[in-house]
C-alpha positions in Angstrom: 77.2 65.1 65.0 75.5 64.4 68.4 78.8 63.0 69.7 80.6 66.1 68.6 78.0 68.3 70.3 78.3 66.2 73.5 82.0 66.7 73.7 81.8 70.4 72.8 79.2 70.8 75.6 81.3 68.9 78.1 84.4 70.9 77.3 82.4 74.1 77.7 81.1 73.0 81.1 84.6 72.0 82.3 86.1 75.3 81.2 83.3 77.1 83.0 83.9 75.1 86.2 87.6 75.8 85.9 87.0 79.5 85.6 84.5 79.5 88.4 87.0 77.7 90.6 89.8 80.2 89.9 87.6 83.2 90.4 86.3 81.9 93.7 89.8 82.0 95.2 89.9 84.7 97.9 93.3 86.4 98.1 94.3 88.6 101.0 94.7 92.3 100.6 97.5 94.3 102.2 97.5 98.1 102.2 100.9 99.3 101.0 101.8 102.9 101.7 105.5 102.3 102.3 107.2 101.6 98.9 106.7 101.7 95.2 108.3 100.6 91.9 111.6 102.5 91.5 112.7 102.4 95.1 116.4 101.5 95.6 118.2 101.1 98.9 121.9 100.7 99.3 123.6 99.4 102.4 127.2 99.1 103.6 128.1 96.1 105.7 130.8 96.7 108.3 132.8 94.4 110.5 134.3 96.4 113.3 135.5 99.6 111.6 136.1 98.0 108.2 133.7 98.1 105.2 133.3 94.4 104.4 130.5 94.4 101.9 127.6 96.1 100.1 124.0 95.2 99.6 121.2 96.7 97.5 117.5 96.1 97.3 115.6 97.4 94.3 111.9 97.3 93.3 111.4 97.0 89.6 108.5 96.8 87.2 107.7 93.5 85.4 105.3 92.2 82.8 105.3 88.8 84.6 102.0 87.8 86.2 101.0 85.5 89.0 97.6 83.9 88.1 96.9 87.0 86.1 97.7 89.4 89.0 100.2 92.3 88.7 103.6 91.9 90.3 106.6 93.9 91.3 110.1 92.5 90.8 112.4 92.9 93.8 116.1 92.2 93.3 118.5 92.0 96.3 122.2 91.7 95.8 125.1 91.3 98.2 128.8 91.3 97.7 132.1 91.6 99.6 134.4 94.6 99.1 138.2 95.0 98.9 140.4 92.7 100.7 137.5 90.6 102.0 137.3 89.2 98.5 140.6 87.5 99.2 139.4 86.1 102.5 135.8 85.1 101.9 134.3 86.3 98.6 130.5 86.6 98.5 128.2 87.3 95.6 124.5 86.7 96.3 121.5 87.5 94.2 117.9 87.1 95.5 114.8 87.8 93.4 111.1 87.9 94.4 108.1 88.6 92.3 105.6 90.1 94.7 101.9 90.5 94.3 101.0 94.2 94.3 97.8 93.8 96.3 98.6 91.0 98.7 102.4 91.4 99.2 102.8 87.6 98.8 105.4 86.1 96.4 104.6 84.2 93.2 108.2 83.4 92.2 111.4 83.3 94.2 115.0 82.9 92.9 118.1 82.5 95.0 121.6 82.3 93.6 124.3 82.3 96.4 128.0 82.0 96.1 129.7 82.4 99.5 133.3 81.4 99.6 132.7 78.7 97.0 129.6 77.4 98.8 126.7 77.7 96.3 122.9 77.6 96.6 120.5 77.8 93.7 116.8 77.8 94.4 113.8 78.5 92.2 110.4 78.4 93.8 107.0 78.8 92.2 104.2 79.7 94.6 100.8 78.5 93.7 98.7 80.3 96.3 95.4 79.4 94.6 96.3 75.8 95.3 98.1 76.5 98.6 101.3 74.9 97.3 104.8 75.9 96.4 107.0 74.0 93.9 110.8 73.9 94.2 111.3 72.5 90.7 111.1 68.9 91.8 108.1 68.6 94.1 105.2 70.5 95.7 105.0 71.5 99.3 101.8 72.4 101.1 101.6 76.0 102.3 99.0 78.4 103.7 97.6 81.3 101.6 99.9 84.3 101.8 103.1 82.4 102.6 106.2 84.6 102.3 109.7 84.1 100.9 113.0 85.5 102.2 112.7 88.8 100.3 109.0 89.3 100.3 109.1 89.0 104.1 111.2 92.2 104.2 108.6 94.1 102.2 105.6 92.6 104.0 107.0 93.7 107.3 107.2 97.3 106.0 103.4 97.3 105.6 102.6 96.2 109.2 100.1 98.4 111.0 102.1 100.4 113.6 99.2 102.5 114.9 99.0 102.5 118.6 101.9 100.0 118.9 103.4 99.6 122.4 106.7 98.0 123.4 106.5 94.3 123.6 104.1 93.9 120.7 105.0 90.8 118.6 104.3 90.5 114.9 104.3 87.1 113.2 104.1 85.7 109.7 105.1 82.5 108.0 108.0 82.2 105.5 109.0 79.3 103.2 112.8 78.9 103.2 115.1 76.0 102.2 112.1 73.7 101.6 110.7 74.4 105.1 108.1 76.6 106.7 109.4 79.0 109.4 107.3 81.1 111.8 109.0 84.5 111.8 108.3 86.7 114.7 109.6 90.2 115.5 109.1 92.2 118.7 108.7 96.0 118.9 111.1 97.5 121.5 110.2 101.2 121.3 111.3 104.4 119.6 115.0 105.4 119.4 117.1 108.0 117.7 119.8 106.3 115.6 122.9 108.0 114.2 124.6 106.5 111.1 127.0 108.0 108.4 124.1 109.6 106.6 122.8 111.4 109.7 120.3 110.9 112.5 116.9 109.2 112.2 113.9 108.7 114.4 113.3 105.0 114.4 111.2 102.1 115.5 113.4 99.4 117.1 112.7 95.7 116.6 114.3 92.4 117.6 113.5 88.9 116.3 111.9 86.6 118.7 114.6 83.9 119.2 113.5 80.3 118.8 115.2 77.4 120.6 118.0 75.8 118.6 118.5 78.8 116.3 122.0 80.4 115.7 121.2 83.5 117.9 120.4 82.7 121.5 119.4 86.1 122.9 116.9 88.5 121.3 119.4 91.4 121.7 121.9 89.5 119.5 120.1 90.9 116.5 118.6 94.4 116.5 117.2 96.5 113.7 115.8 100.0 113.4 113.4 101.2 110.7 112.4 104.8 110.0 109.5 106.2 112.1 107.7 107.5 109.0 105.5 106.0 106.2 108.5 104.5 104.4 109.6 102.1 107.2 113.1 101.8 105.8 115.6 99.7 107.8 118.5 102.1 108.4 120.6 99.9 110.7 120.9 96.2 111.5 123.3 94.9 114.1 124.2 91.3 114.7 126.5 89.8 117.3 128.6 86.9 116.1 131.2 84.9 118.1 134.1 87.0 116.7 132.6 90.5 116.9 129.7 92.5 115.6 128.4 92.9 112.0 126.5 96.0 111.1 124.5 96.9 107.9 123.6 100.6 107.6 121.8 102.6 104.9 124.1 104.8 102.8 121.9 105.7 99.8 118.2 105.8 98.9 116.3 106.7 95.7 112.7 106.6 94.5 111.0 106.6 97.9 107.2 106.6 98.0 107.0 109.2 100.9 109.1 112.0 102.3 111.9 110.8 104.6 110.4 112.8 107.5 112.2 110.7 110.2 115.6 112.2 109.2 116.7 114.7 111.8 118.2 117.9 110.2 
């Protein structure tokens, strides 16, 4: 009987220590006033004057949890259109389960098929342990590490108040079993015209790192709406054989009024 009570007491203490350890984890908090569940953005990808592909990003509800915390399920898809399917067929699906309060991911799924080249990744982020698992092994990460999709949404929550041209924002992202230091530079306000009209926008460029594909910061440019939604409306990238553009063609379920659109 004493032996039974001893083990029962020991188990109770261990459970208590485990609970205390979990509850003592301090997670970051990010104020999100830019998007909500139900938002869906659709983009057209053009090469020259030809529509080459289409991409969508959608925020869905989910019952899945990350250490008991509520998540949002983001699904991004990309595919080629028309005759481009005969030249270089693409069908990509990315999924991220993002923490509602911290904007950091708990799960990331990547299924890519680009001209027969396939990538399948499945990451489980364990922020409470500062690790991420790729299905085979753990990697050490810092608290709040982003993935390829959550980075997009985290960037939309950046504080733009009093921002001046030249300001650089930086955050870390786990991609392809490596940690990348992503940096974007604010260039100023511009009015951009796309098929769906004119928009007042904030212009950004990535801070180019030595050895990366793009050598000059102006090789990639993107514009986001100068309102609370912070929606990317246009992305331009120079490649050796021309320029690729991705522009917004449809939006639904926005959290705020699209006040940046010029009537």
